[in-house]
Backbone bond lengths (Angstrom), bond angles and torsions (degrees), N, CA, C in turn:
res aa  C-N    CA-C-N  psi(-1)  N-CA   C-N-CA  omega(-1)  CA-C   N-CA-C  phi
1 X - - - 1.448 - - 1.525 109.10 -
2 X 1.317 115.80 128.40 1.453 120.90 -178.97 1.521 110.40 -86.98
3 X 1.325 114.48 138.88 1.461 122.10 171.85 1.518 107.19 -130.11
4 X 1.331 115.74 152.26 1.454 119.98 -179.46 1.526 109.69 -145.30
5 X 1.317 114.85 152.06 1.461 121.22 172.47 1.522 106.50 -103.02
6 X 1.347 116.35 122.91 1.462 121.25 -178.26 1.524 109.85 -122.03
7 X 1.325 114.61 158.35 1.458 121.88 179.01 1.528 107.87 -109.46
8 X 1.339 116.31 113.28 1.470 121.99 179.29 1.520 107.95 -129.25
9 X 1.312 116.72 119.17 1.458 120.90 177.07 1.518 113.58 63.93
10 X 1.326 117.71 31.89 1.457 120.93 177.83 1.517 114.25 82.66
11 X 1.333 117.96 4.08 1.463 121.79 179.12 1.520 109.31 -124.11
12 X 1.326 116.24 149.71 1.453 121.32 -179.39 1.532 110.01 -99.76
13 X 1.330 115.75 137.23 1.457 122.20 -179.22 1.523 109.22 -129.87
14 X 1.338 117.08 139.65 1.452 123.28 172.60 1.520 107.06 -92.24
15 X 1.341 117.07 115.54 1.460 121.00 -173.30 1.519 110.80 -125.61
16 X 1.333 115.83 159.66 1.451 122.99 170.74 1.523 107.14 -138.92
17 X 1.335 116.65 167.83 1.462 120.73 -176.64 1.522 111.62 -63.53
18 X 1.316 116.05 148.71 1.473 125.40 179.18 1.524 113.11 65.95
19 X 1.317 118.21 17.15 1.469 121.83 -179.89 1.526 109.14 -96.76
20 X 1.321 116.77 141.35 1.458 120.95 173.46 1.516 108.08 -107.28
21 X 1.320 115.95 140.58 1.452 119.49 177.61 1.516 110.28 -146.24
22 X 1.312 115.21 158.80 1.456 123.72 -176.89 1.523 108.04 -102.96
23 X 1.335 116.18 120.30 1.459 121.95 -179.42 1.526 108.58 -120.26
24 X 1.327 116.66 167.48 1.454 120.32 176.99 1.526 109.78 -58.07
25 X 1.313 116.45 154.09 1.458 122.66 -173.67 1.526 111.07 -56.24
26 X 1.330 115.10 125.69 1.461 121.72 178.54 1.525 109.09 -86.84
27 X 1.332 118.45 161.17 1.468 120.19 179.25 1.529 111.74 -58.08
28 X 1.324 116.14 149.57 1.469 121.75 -176.91 1.521 110.23 -62.47
29 X 1.315 116.00 140.27 1.459 121.25 178.22 1.515 114.02 89.06
30 X 1.316 118.57 0.98 1.463 121.10 178.43 1.522 108.78 -77.53
31 X 1.332 116.60 118.77 1.464 121.34 179.70 1.525 111.06 -104.46
32 X 1.346 116.01 -39.31 1.452 120.96 179.53 1.513 109.62 -130.54
33 X 1.320 114.39 156.60 1.457 120.97 -175.05 1.517 107.95 -137.79
34 X 1.330 117.01 134.61 1.463 120.88 175.87 1.516 107.84 -133.32
35 X 1.312 116.45 127.41 1.456 120.84 -175.71 1.520 109.97 -139.04
36 X 1.316 116.09 161.89 1.460 121.68 177.50 1.517 109.97 -83.14
37 X 1.327 115.82 158.57 1.462 121.54 178.36 1.532 109.01 -97.75
38 X 1.319 116.17 135.70 1.457 121.24 176.10 1.525 111.30 -85.79
39 X 1.341 115.81 -27.93 1.455 122.29 -179.73 1.516 107.67 -150.57
40 X 1.330 117.70 143.16 1.454 121.84 -179.16 1.522 109.20 -128.76
41 X 1.338 115.86 129.76 1.465 122.05 177.21 1.520 106.74 -117.06
42 X 1.331 116.52 116.66 1.464 122.21 -179.96 1.525 107.69 -125.24
43 X 1.336 116.04 88.96 1.463 120.60 -175.88 1.522 110.09 69.86
44 X 1.339 116.30 -118.17 1.472 120.75 178.54 1.519 112.02 -91.80
45 X 1.326 117.21 -10.45 1.458 121.42 -176.63 1.536 110.07 -91.26
46 X 1.333 116.51 126.57 1.460 122.18 179.65 1.522 109.06 -120.10
47 X 1.328 116.45 130.38 1.452 122.07 178.75 1.514 108.90 -119.48
48 X 1.339 115.45 124.31 1.464 121.28 179.61 1.513 108.13 -103.43
49 X 1.319 116.77 131.07 1.453 121.29 -179.03 1.512 112.84 -85.28
50 X 1.328 114.96 158.29 1.461 120.60 176.95 1.516 110.01 -131.15
51 X 1.270 124.87 79.53 1.448 129.71 -3.21 1.523 113.64 -84.69
52 X 1.369 118.41 -18.01 1.463 119.99 178.91 1.525 109.13 -122.31
53 X 1.323 115.61 159.20 1.461 121.31 177.25 1.527 107.53 -79.13
54 X 1.322 116.81 126.53 1.458 121.22 -176.24 1.527 110.89 -69.76
55 X 1.332 116.60 132.42 1.454 122.05 175.04 1.515 115.65 81.47
56 X 1.323 118.08 6.12 1.461 120.84 -179.30 1.528 109.00 -111.41
57 X 1.331 115.89 124.04 1.462 122.05 177.86 1.524 108.53 -123.25
58 X 1.312 115.98 141.67 1.459 122.47 176.62 1.529 107.05 -113.39
59 X 1.324 116.18 121.81 1.468 121.52 -179.07 1.520 109.48 -105.87
60 X 1.336 115.46 141.82 1.458 121.28 179.32 1.518 108.81 -143.70
61 X 1.344 115.42 154.77 1.457 119.82 174.08 1.523 108.56 -122.49
62 X 1.315 115.12 147.48 1.460 121.48 -178.92 1.519 108.27 -81.67
63 X 1.332 116.62 122.21 1.460 121.87 179.80 1.519 110.25 -89.30
64 X 1.336 117.15 -48.05 1.465 122.05 179.54 1.523 109.30 -138.20
65 X 1.331 115.38 151.44 1.453 121.39 175.07 1.518 109.47 -119.78
66 X 1.298 116.40 153.85 1.464 124.55 175.26 1.523 112.65 55.78
67 X 1.314 116.35 48.75 1.460 121.81 173.81 1.523 106.66 -84.33
68 X 1.323 116.60 126.85 1.465 120.24 -177.23 1.524 110.16 -83.11
69 X 1.307 115.81 135.62 1.456 121.18 177.66 1.518 111.10 -84.19
70 X 1.317 116.18 -168.81 1.457 121.23 178.80 1.521 110.48 -68.20
71 X 1.329 115.88 149.15 1.453 120.41 178.77 1.520 109.75 -78.20
72 X 1.326 115.67 134.00 1.461 122.49 176.81 1.521 107.19 -109.79
73 X 1.319 117.35 123.78 1.464 121.53 178.95 1.523 109.12 -101.32
74 X 1.336 115.24 131.47 1.456 121.90 179.44 1.519 107.13 -116.80
75 X 1.331 116.60 122.18 1.459 121.47 -177.03 1.517 109.64 -119.58
76 X 1.329 115.40 131.72 1.460 121.64 174.18 1.518 106.52 -116.34
77 X 1.322 116.88 122.23 1.455 120.66 -174.05 1.524 110.07 -146.64
78 X 1.335 115.55 133.45 1.461 122.34 172.18 1.516 107.36 -128.44
79 X 1.300 116.03 125.27 1.459 118.38 -178.06 1.526 110.27 -70.57
80 X 1.306 115.72 144.65 1.471 125.00 176.83 1.525 113.34 62.74
81 X 1.321 119.06 17.99 1.463 121.79 -178.48 1.521 112.47 -124.12
82 X 1.327 118.34 3.12 1.462 123.72 -177.43 1.538 111.57 56.73
83 X 1.305 116.10 36.35 1.452 121.48 176.82 1.528 107.36 -112.17
84 X 1.304 115.89 111.71 1.463 121.04 177.66 1.521 107.99 -154.26
85 X 1.325 116.81 101.85 1.459 121.32 175.43 1.514 108.53 -123.71
86 X 1.312 114.69 144.49 1.453 120.43 -178.98 1.521 108.33 -135.89
87 X 1.324 116.89 124.71 1.457 121.89 177.82 1.517 108.81 -127.39
88 X 1.309 115.53 159.32 1.450 121.25 179.34 1.514 110.63 -131.33
89 X 1.336 115.31 161.08 1.458 120.96 -179.45 1.520 108.69 -149.63
90 X 1.339 116.39 136.66 1.467 121.88 172.52 1.520 107.91 -126.29
91 X 1.315 116.02 113.15 1.459 121.71 -179.60 1.528 110.35 -72.59
92 X 1.313 117.12 140.98 1.460 122.64 177.79 1.533 109.39 -94.41
93 X 1.328 115.78 139.63 1.461 122.36 -178.52 1.514 110.69 -129.77
94 X 1.331 116.14 162.92 1.456 123.54 169.25 1.519 107.21 -113.85
95 X 1.324 116.50 140.09 1.466 121.36 176.85 1.522 107.03 -102.40
96 X 1.347 116.58 123.72 1.449 121.02 -179.50 1.525 109.77 -120.92
97 X 1.327 115.52 154.67 1.452 121.86 176.14 1.534 108.22 -120.77
98 X 1.320 116.55 128.05 1.461 121.67 179.84 1.524 107.44 -76.99
99 X 1.334 116.81 119.78 1.457 120.49 -177.11 1.523 111.95 -92.22
100 X 1.339 118.10 -40.51 1.455 118.75 -178.81 1.520 111.41 -156.62
101 X 1.328 113.93 153.93 1.467 122.56 171.80 1.519 105.25 -124.22
102 X 1.344 116.84 108.91 1.476 121.78 -176.33 1.514 109.69 -114.12
């Protein structure tokens, strides 16, 4: 079974074929993604790229766009000072499926 380390959106992910993963939001209209592998694991054989492994491409397709993550609540509070603010944030993600490692 092949595994590869890829760089998507400034972050590194360890992926294998037929795997789905949640990455930072990709630009609008992106249907397919092809990237180079930084490291390749093929059984017992490991190949490290300098900076990428030559001849290895990882293909992925976008399954969903703008999937909202968990809500993060940020609270600022000082006792006896009438300071109490509360804000929230939900990060948007894209869900991709790795189709092949060639």
